[in-house]
Jmol script that loads the backbone (N, CA, C; Angstrom):
load data "model"
ATOM      1  N   MET A   1     153.893  17.728 -69.652  1.00  0.00           N
ATOM      2  CA  MET A   1     153.095  16.467 -69.837  1.00  0.00           C
ATOM      3  C   MET A   1     151.534  16.836 -70.081  1.00  0.00           C
ATOM      4  N   VAL A   2     151.005  16.466 -70.739  1.00  0.00           N
ATOM      5  CA  VAL A   2     149.445  16.803 -71.118  1.00  0.00           C
ATOM      6  C   VAL A   2     148.487  15.928 -69.766  1.00  0.00           C
ATOM      7  N   VAL A   3     147.756  16.772 -69.472  1.00  0.00           N
ATOM      8  CA  VAL A   3     146.810  15.935 -68.317  1.00  0.00           C
ATOM      9  C   VAL A   3     145.164  16.286 -68.791  1.00  0.00           C
ATOM     10  N   ALA A   4     144.664  15.616 -68.128  1.00  0.00           N
ATOM     11  CA  ALA A   4     143.234  15.486 -68.148  1.00  0.00           C
ATOM     12  C   ALA A   4     142.768  15.781 -66.572  1.00  0.00           C
ATOM     13  N   MET A   5     141.585  16.654 -66.838  1.00  0.00           N
ATOM     14  CA  MET A   5     141.195  17.157 -65.471  1.00  0.00           C
ATOM     15  C   MET A   5     139.466  16.636 -65.561  1.00  0.00           C
ATOM     16  N   PHE A   6     139.185  16.143 -64.653  1.00  0.00           N
ATOM     17  CA  PHE A   6     137.489  15.650 -64.475  1.00  0.00           C
ATOM     18  C   PHE A   6     137.219  16.192 -63.137  1.00  0.00           C
ATOM     19  N   MET A   7     136.049  17.173 -63.221  1.00  0.00           N
ATOM     20  CA  MET A   7     135.701  17.715 -62.123  1.00  0.00           C
ATOM     21  C   MET A   7     134.233  17.839 -62.225  1.00  0.00           C
ATOM     22  N   ARG A   8     133.718  17.491 -61.085  1.00  0.00           N
ATOM     23  CA  ARG A   8     132.107  17.416 -60.481  1.00  0.00           C
ATOM     24  C   ARG A   8     131.888  18.312 -59.614  1.00  0.00           C
ATOM     25  N   TRP A   9     131.140  19.118 -59.607  1.00  0.00           N
ATOM     26  CA  TRP A   9     130.672  20.335 -59.153  1.00  0.00           C
ATOM     27  C   TRP A   9     129.160  20.198 -58.342  1.00  0.00           C
ATOM     28  N   ASP A  10     129.020  19.549 -57.441  1.00  0.00           N
ATOM     29  CA  ASP A  10     127.566  19.636 -56.936  1.00  0.00           C
ATOM     30  C   ASP A  10     126.712  20.534 -56.719  1.00  0.00           C
ATOM     31  N   GLY A  11     125.641  20.541 -57.433  1.00  0.00           N
ATOM     32  CA  GLY A  11     124.559  21.717 -56.960  1.00  0.00           C
ATOM     33  C   GLY A  11     124.940  23.271 -58.103  1.00  0.00           C
ATOM     34  N   VAL A  12     125.905  22.796 -59.032  1.00  0.00           N
ATOM     35  CA  VAL A  12     125.888  24.066 -60.084  1.00  0.00           C
ATOM     36  C   VAL A  12     124.949  24.035 -60.940  1.00  0.00           C
ATOM     37  N   THR A  13     124.528  24.581 -61.352  1.00  0.00           N
ATOM     38  CA  THR A  13     123.337  24.851 -62.469  1.00  0.00           C
ATOM     39  C   THR A  13     123.795  25.262 -63.915  1.00  0.00           C
ATOM     40  N   ALA A  14     123.368  24.891 -64.916  1.00  0.00           N
ATOM     41  CA  ALA A  14     123.515  25.138 -66.139  1.00  0.00           C
ATOM     42  C   ALA A  14     123.511  26.869 -66.115  1.00  0.00           C
ATOM     43  N   GLU A  15     122.872  27.693 -65.723  1.00  0.00           N
ATOM     44  CA  GLU A  15     122.686  29.012 -65.732  1.00  0.00           C
ATOM     45  C   GLU A  15     123.877  29.682 -65.005  1.00  0.00           C
ATOM     46  N   GLN A  16     124.455  28.782 -63.914  1.00  0.00           N
ATOM     47  CA  GLN A  16     125.654  29.600 -62.921  1.00  0.00           C
ATOM     48  C   GLN A  16     127.077  29.273 -64.134  1.00  0.00           C
ATOM     49  N   TYR A  17     127.121  27.817 -64.816  1.00  0.00           N
ATOM     50  CA  TYR A  17     128.185  27.845 -65.675  1.00  0.00           C
ATOM     51  C   TYR A  17     128.409  28.721 -66.991  1.00  0.00           C
ATOM     52  N   VAL A  18     126.860  29.269 -67.237  1.00  0.00           N
ATOM     53  CA  VAL A  18     126.918  30.138 -68.315  1.00  0.00           C
ATOM     54  C   VAL A  18     127.551  31.647 -67.707  1.00  0.00           C
ATOM     55  N   ALA A  19     127.126  31.575 -66.728  1.00  0.00           N
ATOM     56  CA  ALA A  19     127.532  33.053 -65.845  1.00  0.00           C
ATOM     57  C   ALA A  19     129.075  32.912 -65.812  1.00  0.00           C
ATOM     58  N   ALA A  20     129.615  31.763 -65.414  1.00  0.00           N
ATOM     59  CA  ALA A  20     130.961  32.041 -65.292  1.00  0.00           C
ATOM     60  C   ALA A  20     131.858  31.901 -66.582  1.00  0.00           C
ATOM     61  N   ARG A  21     131.201  31.264 -67.319  1.00  0.00           N
ATOM     62  CA  ARG A  21     132.104  31.315 -68.798  1.00  0.00           C
ATOM     63  C   ARG A  21     132.056  32.273 -69.505  1.00  0.00           C
ATOM     64  N   GLU A  22     130.813  33.155 -68.958  1.00  0.00           N
ATOM     65  CA  GLU A  22     130.767  34.800 -69.760  1.00  0.00           C
ATOM     66  C   GLU A  22     131.636  35.497 -68.863  1.00  0.00           C
ATOM     67  N   LEU A  23     131.828  35.542 -67.623  1.00  0.00           N
ATOM     68  CA  LEU A  23     132.530  36.444 -66.726  1.00  0.00           C
ATOM     69  C   LEU A  23     133.910  36.177 -66.864  1.00  0.00           C
ATOM     70  N   VAL A  24     134.480  34.761 -66.680  1.00  0.00           N
ATOM     71  CA  VAL A  24     135.873  34.250 -67.047  1.00  0.00           C
ATOM     72  C   VAL A  24     136.336  34.634 -68.147  1.00  0.00           C
ATOM     73  N   ASN A  25     135.250  34.309 -69.233  1.00  0.00           N
ATOM     74  CA  ASN A  25     135.567  34.696 -70.874  1.00  0.00           C
ATOM     75  C   ASN A  25     136.700  33.631 -71.134  1.00  0.00           C
ATOM     76  N   TRP A  26     136.914  32.496 -70.928  1.00  0.00           N
ATOM     77  CA  TRP A  26     137.708  31.423 -71.321  1.00  0.00           C
ATOM     78  C   TRP A  26     137.659  31.381 -73.059  1.00  0.00           C
ATOM     79  N   GLU A  27     136.554  31.647 -73.499  1.00  0.00           N
ATOM     80  CA  GLU A  27     136.522  30.950 -74.641  1.00  0.00           C
ATOM     81  C   GLU A  27     136.933  32.599 -75.645  1.00  0.00           C
ATOM     82  N   GLY A  28     136.636  33.902 -75.150  1.00  0.00           N
ATOM     83  CA  GLY A  28     137.045  34.775 -75.772  1.00  0.00           C
ATOM     84  C   GLY A  28     138.706  35.248 -75.603  1.00  0.00           C
ATOM     85  N   GLU A  29     139.197  34.619 -74.317  1.00  0.00           N
ATOM     86  CA  GLU A  29     140.344  34.676 -73.922  1.00  0.00           C
ATOM     87  C   GLU A  29     140.778  33.444 -73.750  1.00  0.00           C
ATOM     88  N   PRO A  30     141.428  32.931 -74.413  1.00  0.00           N
ATOM     89  CA  PRO A  30     141.696  31.402 -74.153  1.00  0.00           C
ATOM     90  C   PRO A  30     143.033  31.409 -72.948  1.00  0.00           C
ATOM     91  N   ALA A  31     142.838  30.378 -71.955  1.00  0.00           N
ATOM     92  CA  ALA A  31     144.138  30.402 -70.972  1.00  0.00           C
ATOM     93  C   ALA A  31     145.022  29.515 -71.657  1.00  0.00           C
ATOM     94  N   SER A  32     146.393  30.056 -71.510  1.00  0.00           N
ATOM     95  CA  SER A  32     147.526  29.554 -71.913  1.00  0.00           C
ATOM     96  C   SER A  32     147.652  27.886 -71.529  1.00  0.00           C
ATOM     97  N   GLY A  33     147.541  27.000 -72.506  1.00  0.00           N
ATOM     98  CA  GLY A  33     147.737  25.429 -72.093  1.00  0.00           C
ATOM     99  C   GLY A  33     146.519  25.017 -72.033  1.00  0.00           C
ATOM    100  N   GLY A  34     145.232  25.566 -72.198  1.00  0.00           N
ATOM    101  CA  GLY A  34     144.126  24.698 -72.415  1.00  0.00           C
ATOM    102  C   GLY A  34     144.191  24.285 -73.781  1.00  0.00           C
ATOM    103  N   LEU A  35     143.679  23.155 -73.703  1.00  0.00           N
ATOM    104  CA  LEU A  35     143.437  22.250 -75.137  1.00  0.00           C
ATOM    105  C   LEU A  35     141.997  21.811 -75.578  1.00  0.00           C
ATOM    106  N   PHE A  36     141.137  21.233 -74.735  1.00  0.00           N
ATOM    107  CA  PHE A  36     139.955  20.958 -74.961  1.00  0.00           C
ATOM    108  C   PHE A  36     139.028  20.972 -73.681  1.00  0.00           C
ATOM    109  N   HIS A  37     137.826  21.316 -73.822  1.00  0.00           N
ATOM    110  CA  HIS A  37     136.756  21.850 -72.546  1.00  0.00           C
ATOM    111  C   HIS A  37     135.254  21.198 -73.146  1.00  0.00           C
ATOM    112  N   VAL A  38     134.779  20.242 -72.360  1.00  0.00           N
ATOM    113  CA  VAL A  38     133.629  20.037 -72.134  1.00  0.00           C
ATOM    114  C   VAL A  38     132.970  20.075 -71.060  1.00  0.00           C
ATOM    115  N   ALA A  39     131.644  20.560 -71.048  1.00  0.00           N
ATOM    116  CA  ALA A  39     130.886  20.693 -69.697  1.00  0.00           C
ATOM    117  C   ALA A  39     129.503  19.896 -70.049  1.00  0.00           C
ATOM    118  N   ALA A  40     128.742  19.149 -69.275  1.00  0.00           N
ATOM    119  CA  ALA A  40     127.721  18.957 -69.032  1.00  0.00           C
ATOM    120  C   ALA A  40     126.956  19.207 -67.611  1.00  0.00           C
ATOM    121  N   VAL A  41     125.802  19.221 -67.692  1.00  0.00           N
ATOM    122  CA  VAL A  41     124.772  19.452 -65.961  1.00  0.00           C
ATOM    123  C   VAL A  41     123.766  18.520 -66.160  1.00  0.00           C
ATOM    124  N   ASP A  42     123.734  17.993 -65.085  1.00  0.00           N
ATOM    125  CA  ASP A  42     122.528  17.052 -64.933  1.00  0.00           C
ATOM    126  C   ASP A  42     121.975  17.394 -63.652  1.00  0.00           C
ATOM    127  N   GLU A  43     121.195  16.426 -63.225  1.00  0.00           N
ATOM    128  CA  GLU A  43     120.607  16.500 -61.805  1.00  0.00           C
ATOM    129  C   GLU A  43     121.097  16.931 -60.708  1.00  0.00           C
ATOM    130  N   HIS A  44     122.582  16.388 -60.834  1.00  0.00           N
ATOM    131  CA  HIS A  44     123.548  16.547 -59.517  1.00  0.00           C
ATOM    132  C   HIS A  44     124.286  17.460 -59.840  1.00  0.00           C
ATOM    133  N   GLY A  45     124.501  18.246 -60.863  1.00  0.00           N
ATOM    134  CA  GLY A  45     125.412  19.453 -60.991  1.00  0.00           C
ATOM    135  C   GLY A  45     126.074  19.359 -62.033  1.00  0.00           C
ATOM    136  N   LEU A  46     127.296  20.148 -61.978  1.00  0.00           N
ATOM    137  CA  LEU A  46     128.132  20.072 -63.179  1.00  0.00           C
ATOM    138  C   LEU A  46     129.162  19.280 -62.906  1.00  0.00           C
ATOM    139  N   HIS A  47     129.481  18.859 -64.570  1.00  0.00           N
ATOM    140  CA  HIS A  47     130.740  18.003 -64.989  1.00  0.00           C
ATOM    141  C   HIS A  47     131.636  18.520 -65.987  1.00  0.00           C
ATOM    142  N   VAL A  48     132.420  18.526 -65.721  1.00  0.00           N
ATOM    143  CA  VAL A  48     133.585  19.168 -66.786  1.00  0.00           C
ATOM    144  C   VAL A  48     134.690  18.379 -66.976  1.00  0.00           C
ATOM    145  N   THR A  49     135.508  18.082 -68.238  1.00  0.00           N
ATOM    146  CA  THR A  49     136.352  17.320 -68.832  1.00  0.00           C
ATOM    147  C   THR A  49     137.030  18.108 -69.444  1.00  0.00           C
ATOM    148  N   ASP A  50     138.216  18.449 -69.222  1.00  0.00           N
ATOM    149  CA  ASP A  50     139.510  19.401 -69.676  1.00  0.00           C
ATOM    150  C   ASP A  50     140.838  18.605 -70.184  1.00  0.00           C
ATOM    151  N   THR A  51     141.298  19.093 -71.272  1.00  0.00           N
ATOM    152  CA  THR A  51     142.748  18.618 -71.254  1.00  0.00           C
ATOM    153  C   THR A  51     143.546  20.253 -71.351  1.00  0.00           C
ATOM    154  N   TRP A  52     144.804  19.690 -70.761  1.00  0.00           N
ATOM    155  CA  TRP A  52     145.693  20.767 -70.487  1.00  0.00           C
ATOM    156  C   TRP A  52     147.204  20.540 -70.750  1.00  0.00           C
ATOM    157  N   GLU A  53     147.948  21.305 -71.663  1.00  0.00           N
ATOM    158  CA  GLU A  53     149.440  20.942 -71.879  1.00  0.00           C
ATOM    159  C   GLU A  53     150.124  20.783 -70.706  1.00  0.00           C
ATOM    160  N   SER A  54     149.467  20.935 -69.322  1.00  0.00           N
ATOM    161  CA  SER A  54     150.334  20.897 -68.322  1.00  0.00           C
ATOM    162  C   SER A  54     149.387  21.081 -66.909  1.00  0.00           C
ATOM    163  N   ALA A  55     149.794  20.627 -65.874  1.00  0.00           N
ATOM    164  CA  ALA A  55     148.927  20.569 -64.555  1.00  0.00           C
ATOM    165  C   ALA A  55     149.237  21.864 -64.182  1.00  0.00           C
ATOM    166  N   GLU A  56     150.325  22.504 -64.302  1.00  0.00           N
ATOM    167  CA  GLU A  56     150.840  23.814 -63.781  1.00  0.00           C
ATOM    168  C   GLU A  56     149.916  24.899 -64.638  1.00  0.00           C
ATOM    169  N   GLU A  57     150.042  24.858 -65.990  1.00  0.00           N
ATOM    170  CA  GLU A  57     148.978  25.868 -66.450  1.00  0.00           C
ATOM    171  C   GLU A  57     147.489  25.757 -66.030  1.00  0.00           C
ATOM    172  N   LEU A  58     146.881  24.772 -66.078  1.00  0.00           N
ATOM    173  CA  LEU A  58     145.889  24.493 -65.578  1.00  0.00           C
ATOM    174  C   LEU A  58     145.480  25.086 -64.146  1.00  0.00           C
ATOM    175  N   GLN A  59     146.544  24.828 -63.196  1.00  0.00           N
ATOM    176  CA  GLN A  59     146.290  25.298 -61.804  1.00  0.00           C
ATOM    177  C   GLN A  59     146.509  26.876 -61.941  1.00  0.00           C
ATOM    178  N   ALA A  60     147.596  27.369 -62.776  1.00  0.00           N
ATOM    179  CA  ALA A  60     147.364  28.848 -62.605  1.00  0.00           C
ATOM    180  C   ALA A  60     146.104  29.535 -63.393  1.00  0.00           C
ATOM    181  N   PHE A  61     145.174  28.587 -64.279  1.00  0.00           N
ATOM    182  CA  PHE A  61     144.203  29.733 -64.764  1.00  0.00           C
ATOM    183  C   PHE A  61     143.103  29.254 -63.558  1.00  0.00           C
ATOM    184  N   VAL A  62     143.075  28.294 -63.037  1.00  0.00           N
ATOM    185  CA  VAL A  62     142.305  28.099 -61.749  1.00  0.00           C
ATOM    186  C   VAL A  62     142.322  29.087 -60.665  1.00  0.00           C
ATOM    187  N   ALA A  63     143.462  29.028 -60.156  1.00  0.00           N
ATOM    188  CA  ALA A  63     143.909  30.552 -59.372  1.00  0.00           C
ATOM    189  C   ALA A  63     143.804  31.851 -59.412  1.00  0.00           C
ATOM    190  N   THR A  64     143.921  32.154 -60.719  1.00  0.00           N
ATOM    191  CA  THR A  64     143.842  33.565 -61.168  1.00  0.00           C
ATOM    192  C   THR A  64     142.491  34.085 -61.912  1.00  0.00           C
ATOM    193  N   ARG A  65     141.926  32.917 -62.324  1.00  0.00           N
ATOM    194  CA  ARG A  65     140.944  33.414 -63.515  1.00  0.00           C
ATOM    195  C   ARG A  65     139.584  32.890 -62.544  1.00  0.00           C
ATOM    196  N   LEU A  66     139.676  31.345 -62.767  1.00  0.00           N
ATOM    197  CA  LEU A  66     138.104  30.502 -62.282  1.00  0.00           C
ATOM    198  C   LEU A  66     137.634  30.668 -60.873  1.00  0.00           C
ATOM    199  N   ILE A  67     138.763  30.418 -60.098  1.00  0.00           N
ATOM    200  CA  ILE A  67     138.083  30.644 -58.637  1.00  0.00           C
ATOM    201  C   ILE A  67     137.832  32.174 -58.356  1.00  0.00           C
ATOM    202  N   PRO A  68     138.701  33.087 -58.637  1.00  0.00           N
ATOM    203  CA  PRO A  68     137.874  34.571 -58.509  1.00  0.00           C
ATOM    204  C   PRO A  68     136.528  34.735 -59.437  1.00  0.00           C
ATOM    205  N   GLY A  69     136.477  34.284 -60.353  1.00  0.00           N
ATOM    206  CA  GLY A  69     135.017  34.198 -60.977  1.00  0.00           C
ATOM    207  C   GLY A  69     133.735  33.712 -60.555  1.00  0.00           C
ATOM    208  N   THR A  70     133.989  32.279 -60.121  1.00  0.00           N
ATOM    209  CA  THR A  70     132.940  31.737 -59.252  1.00  0.00           C
ATOM    210  C   THR A  70     132.910  32.380 -57.710  1.00  0.00           C
ATOM    211  N   THR A  71     133.723  32.656 -57.206  1.00  0.00           N
ATOM    212  CA  THR A  71     133.653  33.555 -55.954  1.00  0.00           C
ATOM    213  C   THR A  71     132.874  34.758 -56.191  1.00  0.00           C
ATOM    214  N   GLN A  72     133.195  35.609 -57.109  1.00  0.00           N
ATOM    215  CA  GLN A  72     132.393  36.871 -57.509  1.00  0.00           C
ATOM    216  C   GLN A  72     131.087  36.841 -57.565  1.00  0.00           C
ATOM    217  N   LEU A  73     130.694  35.574 -58.316  1.00  0.00           N
ATOM    218  CA  LEU A  73     129.267  35.145 -58.675  1.00  0.00           C
ATOM    219  C   LEU A  73     128.596  34.417 -57.515  1.00  0.00           C
ATOM    220  N   GLY A  74     129.155  34.024 -56.166  1.00  0.00           N
ATOM    221  CA  GLY A  74     128.779  33.484 -55.581  1.00  0.00           C
ATOM    222  C   GLY A  74     128.408  31.884 -55.548  1.00  0.00           C
ATOM    223  N   ILE A  75     129.163  31.601 -56.546  1.00  0.00           N
ATOM    224  CA  ILE A  75     128.971  29.892 -56.975  1.00  0.00           C
ATOM    225  C   ILE A  75     129.239  29.171 -55.430  1.00  0.00           C
ATOM    226  N   PRO A  76     128.078  28.370 -54.745  1.00  0.00           N
ATOM    227  CA  PRO A  76     128.397  27.936 -53.716  1.00  0.00           C
ATOM    228  C   PRO A  76     129.210  26.496 -53.877  1.00  0.00           C
ATOM    229  N   GLY A  77     129.711  25.814 -52.441  1.00  0.00           N
ATOM    230  CA  GLY A  77     130.302  24.620 -52.978  1.00  0.00           C
ATOM    231  C   GLY A  77     131.796  24.569 -53.014  1.00  0.00           C
ATOM    232  N   GLU A  78     132.201  23.286 -53.398  1.00  0.00           N
ATOM    233  CA  GLU A  78     133.741  23.096 -53.991  1.00  0.00           C
ATOM    234  C   GLU A  78     133.416  21.974 -54.973  1.00  0.00           C
ATOM    235  N   ALA A  79     134.394  22.184 -55.987  1.00  0.00           N
ATOM    236  CA  ALA A  79     134.489  21.166 -56.751  1.00  0.00           C
ATOM    237  C   ALA A  79     135.499  19.869 -56.384  1.00  0.00           C
ATOM    238  N   GLN A  80     135.001  18.943 -56.840  1.00  0.00           N
ATOM    239  CA  GLN A  80     135.708  17.616 -56.909  1.00  0.00           C
ATOM    240  C   GLN A  80     136.808  17.457 -57.887  1.00  0.00           C
ATOM    241  N   VAL A  81     138.124  17.566 -57.903  1.00  0.00           N
ATOM    242  CA  VAL A  81     138.841  17.574 -59.235  1.00  0.00           C
ATOM    243  C   VAL A  81     139.788  16.309 -59.159  1.00  0.00           C
ATOM    244  N   GLU A  82     139.615  16.054 -60.193  1.00  0.00           N
ATOM    245  CA  GLU A  82     141.021  15.003 -60.402  1.00  0.00           C
ATOM    246  C   GLU A  82     141.647  15.119 -61.619  1.00  0.00           C
ATOM    247  N   ILE A  83     143.308  15.226 -61.551  1.00  0.00           N
ATOM    248  CA  ILE A  83     143.965  15.502 -62.671  1.00  0.00           C
ATOM    249  C   ILE A  83     144.879  14.061 -62.677  1.00  0.00           C
ATOM    250  N   VAL A  84     145.142  13.749 -64.268  1.00  0.00           N
ATOM    251  CA  VAL A  84     145.812  12.541 -63.990  1.00  0.00           C
ATOM    252  C   VAL A  84     146.479  12.758 -65.628  1.00  0.00           C
ATOM    253  N   PRO A  85     147.555  12.172 -65.652  1.00  0.00           N
ATOM    254  CA  PRO A  85     148.434  12.389 -66.759  1.00  0.00           C
ATOM    255  C   PRO A  85     147.756  11.681 -68.026  1.00  0.00           C
ATOM    256  N   VAL A  86     147.878  12.290 -69.084  1.00  0.00           N
ATOM    257  CA  VAL A  86     146.929  11.706 -70.418  1.00  0.00           C
ATOM    258  C   VAL A  86     147.871  10.550 -71.140  1.00  0.00           C
ATOM    259  N   HIS A  87     147.229   9.407 -71.213  1.00  0.00           N
ATOM    260  CA  HIS A  87     147.954   8.356 -72.095  1.00  0.00           C
ATOM    261  C   HIS A  87     147.765   8.304 -73.292  1.00  0.00           C
ATOM    262  N   ASP A  88     146.373   8.944 -74.067  1.00  0.00           N
ATOM    263  CA  ASP A  88     146.361   9.040 -75.364  1.00  0.00           C
ATOM    264  C   ASP A  88     145.231  10.103 -75.527  1.00  0.00           C
ATOM    265  N   LEU A  89     145.204  10.724 -76.639  1.00  0.00           N
ATOM    266  CA  LEU A  89     144.294  11.917 -77.073  1.00  0.00           C
ATOM    267  C   LEU A  89     144.110  11.781 -78.608  1.00  0.00           C
ATOM    268  N   PHE A  90     142.667  11.501 -78.524  1.00  0.00           N
ATOM    269  CA  PHE A  90     142.037  11.370 -79.993  1.00  0.00           C
ATOM    270  C   PHE A  90     141.090  12.072 -80.175  1.00  0.00           C
ATOM    271  N   THR A  91     140.811  12.857 -81.026  1.00  0.00           N
ATOM    272  CA  THR A  91     139.413  13.842 -81.606  1.00  0.00           C
ATOM    273  C   THR A  91     139.328  13.475 -82.850  1.00  0.00           C
ATOM    274  N   PRO A  92     138.119  12.824 -83.187  1.00  0.00           N
ATOM    275  CA  PRO A  92     137.932  12.694 -84.869  1.00  0.00           C
ATOM    276  C   PRO A  92     137.673  13.726 -85.594  1.00  0.00           C
ATOM    277  N   ALA A  93     137.328  14.681 -84.818  1.00  0.00           N
ATOM    278  CA  ALA A  93     136.890  15.846 -86.040  1.00  0.00           C
ATOM    279  C   ALA A  93     138.359  16.691 -86.261  1.00  0.00           C
ATOM    280  N   TYR A  94     139.499  16.477 -85.290  1.00  0.00           N
ATOM    281  CA  TYR A  94     140.638  17.388 -85.440  1.00  0.00           C
ATOM    282  C   TYR A  94     141.687  16.458 -85.895  1.00  0.00           C
ATOM    283  N   ARG A  95     142.400  16.764 -87.194  1.00  0.00           N
ATOM    284  CA  ARG A  95     143.530  16.095 -87.711  1.00  0.00           C
ATOM    285  C   ARG A  95     144.766  17.050 -87.215  1.00  0.00           C
ATOM    286  N   PRO A  96     145.931  17.081 -86.693  1.00  0.00           N
ATOM    287  CA  PRO A  96     146.897  17.820 -86.648  1.00  0.00           C
ATOM    288  C   PRO A  96     147.626  17.677 -88.007  1.00  0.00           C
ATOM    289  N   ALA A  97     148.079  18.984 -88.403  1.00  0.00           N
ATOM    290  CA  ALA A  97     148.779  19.256 -89.511  1.00  0.00           C
ATOM    291  C   ALA A  97     150.183  18.298 -89.723  1.00  0.00           C
TER     292      ALA A  97
END
end "model"
wireframe off; spacefill off
backbone 0.3
color backbone group
């Protein structure tokens, strides 16, 4: 079942996000099941919205790649995460074949 993941990580900067993206390399080596990723940074910290083919694939990525990477970089604090089933998914720029 496709899920959406909404994450808020207070205090994380754009520079820390870029460092994690480069170290974990989720763009160069996409995780199995990852469908969509958007990140934003404001005065509170990092906000991420993802869609995944399943919660299990998301959790595997977090456990085996994301957390080890953020730990290695010394990124402080803990993310607030909500995972919910996707009711509908529409991306105007993407038209499945």
